[in-house]
C-alpha positions in Angstrom: 16.7 0.1 19.4 15.2 -0.5 16.0 12.6 1.3 13.9 10.6 -1.2 11.8 8.5 -0.5 8.7 5.9 -3.1 7.8 4.4 -3.2 4.3 0.7 -4.1 4.1 -1.7 -4.5 1.2 -4.5 -6.7 2.7 -3.0 -9.9 1.3 -2.4 -13.1 3.4 1.3 -12.5 3.1 1.2 -9.0 4.4 -1.0 -10.2 7.3 1.8 -12.7 8.1 4.4 -9.9 8.0 2.3 -7.9 10.5 2.0 -10.9 12.8 5.8 -11.5 12.5 6.4 -7.8 13.3 4.2 -8.2 16.5 6.3 -11.2 17.6 9.6 -9.4 16.9 8.4 -6.3 18.7 7.5 -8.3 21.8 10.9 -10.1 21.9 13.3 -7.5 20.5 14.1 -3.9 21.3 11.9 -2.4 18.6 11.6 1.4 19.3 9.0 2.2 16.7 6.8 0.3 14.2 5.3 1.9 11.1 2.7 0.4 8.8 2.7 1.5 5.2 0.1 0.9 2.5 0.8 2.2 -1.0 -1.9 2.7 -3.6 -0.7 2.9 -7.2 -2.0 6.1 -8.9 -5.5 6.0 -10.3 -5.2 5.4 -13.9 -7.6 6.2 -16.7 -9.1 2.8 -16.6 -10.7 1.4 -19.7 -14.2 1.3 -18.1 -14.0 5.0 -17.1 -12.9 6.0 -20.6 -15.6 3.9 -22.2 -18.3 5.1 -19.8 -17.2 8.7 -20.4 -17.5 8.1 -24.2 -21.0 6.7 -23.8 -21.8 9.6 -21.5 -20.7 12.0 -24.2 -23.5 10.7 -26.4 -26.0 11.8 -23.8 -24.6 15.1 -22.8 -24.7 18.5 -24.3 -21.0 19.1 -24.6 -17.5 17.7 -24.4 -17.1 19.7 -21.2 -19.9 17.7 -19.5 -18.4 14.4 -20.7 -15.0 15.5 -19.3 -16.7 16.4 -16.0 -18.4 12.9 -15.9 -15.0 11.3 -16.5 -13.4 13.4 -13.7 -16.2 12.4 -11.3 -15.7 8.7 -12.1 -12.0 9.0 -11.5 -12.5 10.7 -8.2 -14.9 8.0 -7.1 -12.4 5.3 -8.1 -9.7 7.1 -6.0 -12.0 7.4 -3.0 -12.7 3.7 -3.1 -9.0 2.9 -3.2 -8.3 5.3 -0.3 -11.1 3.6 1.8 -9.6 0.2 1.1 -6.2 1.5 2.0 -7.5 2.9 5.3 -9.2 -0.4 6.1 -6.1 -2.3 5.3 -4.0 -0.2 7.7 -6.5 -0.3 10.5 -6.8 -4.1 10.3 -3.0 -4.4 10.4 -2.8 -1.9 13.3 -5.3 -4.0 15.3 -2.9 -7.0 15.3 -0.1 -4.8 16.7 -2.4 -3.1 19.2 -3.2 -6.4 20.8 0.5 -6.6 21.7 0.3 -3.0 23.1 2.2 -1.6 20.1 0.8 1.7 18.6 2.0 1.9 15.0 2.4 4.9 12.8 0.0 4.5 9.9 1.4 5.7 6.6 -0.9 5.9 3.5 0.8 6.9 0.3 0.2 6.8 -3.4 2.8 5.9 -6.1 4.9 3.0 -7.3 4.9 0.7 -4.2 8.5 -0.3 -4.1 9.8 3.2 -4.7 7.5 4.8 -2.1 8.3 2.1 0.5 12.1 2.6 0.1 11.8 6.4 0.0 9.6 6.4 3.2 11.9 4.1 5.0 14.9 6.3 4.2 13.2 9.6 5.0 11.8 8.4 8.3 14.9 6.5 9.4 13.6 3.0 9.5 16.3 0.4 10.1 14.3 -2.7 9.0 11.6 -3.2 6.3 9.2 -6.2 6.7 7.4 -7.2 3.5 5.4 -10.3 2.4 6.9 -12.4 -0.4 4.0 -11.5 -2.6 0.8 -9.4 -2.4 -2.3 -8.1 -4.1 -0.8 -6.1 -6.9 -3.1 -7.1 -9.8 -1.3 -8.9 -12.6 2.0 -8.4 -10.7 0.9 -11.3 -8.4 1.7 -13.6 -11.3 5.4 -12.6 -11.0 6.6 -14.0 -7.6 7.3 -11.0 -5.4 7.8 -8.3 -7.9 7.3 -5.5 -5.3 9.3 -7.3 -2.6 12.1 -8.0 -5.1 12.2 -4.3 -6.1 12.3 -3.3 -2.4 15.2 -5.6 -1.7 17.1 -4.1 -4.7 16.3 -0.4 -3.9 16.2 -0.2 -0.1 19.0 1.3 1.9 17.6 -0.4 5.1 17.7 -4.1 5.8 14.7 -6.0 4.3 13.1 -9.1 5.8 10.8 -11.0 3.4 8.1 -13.0 5.2 6.8 -16.2 3.6 
């Protein structure tokens, strides 16, 4: 029996990977299916830094400006976490229609590294990943995350097109 880890990011390609996982689970002896969605760390984005600088002009101290910047960064992280949760739930619904209850895994970090590390630590035999996803500018480079997973993973990797 196999344990399968499916990578999702809300893209059309990750949606195809989940559908493929549902088909495989129905016809093969898949013991466990996990869904993983990895957010890259919240960075000090240009707009937060700029907004905090403008905020400094209207505050009493640098401490208040720093607090404003921290609040903006927390808000950005919260939005990313909600998007991540929604992405996992939408993918899980596809599997649940096939009577498959997946493990939902939300992580933060470099996607390829976190996917491979999670697969190894949790004993997944197979990683399913779309050929390209929603990784900002990285989407210009065909499958940069999927390529990195193929190179780094100890488990077998199936790239879904």
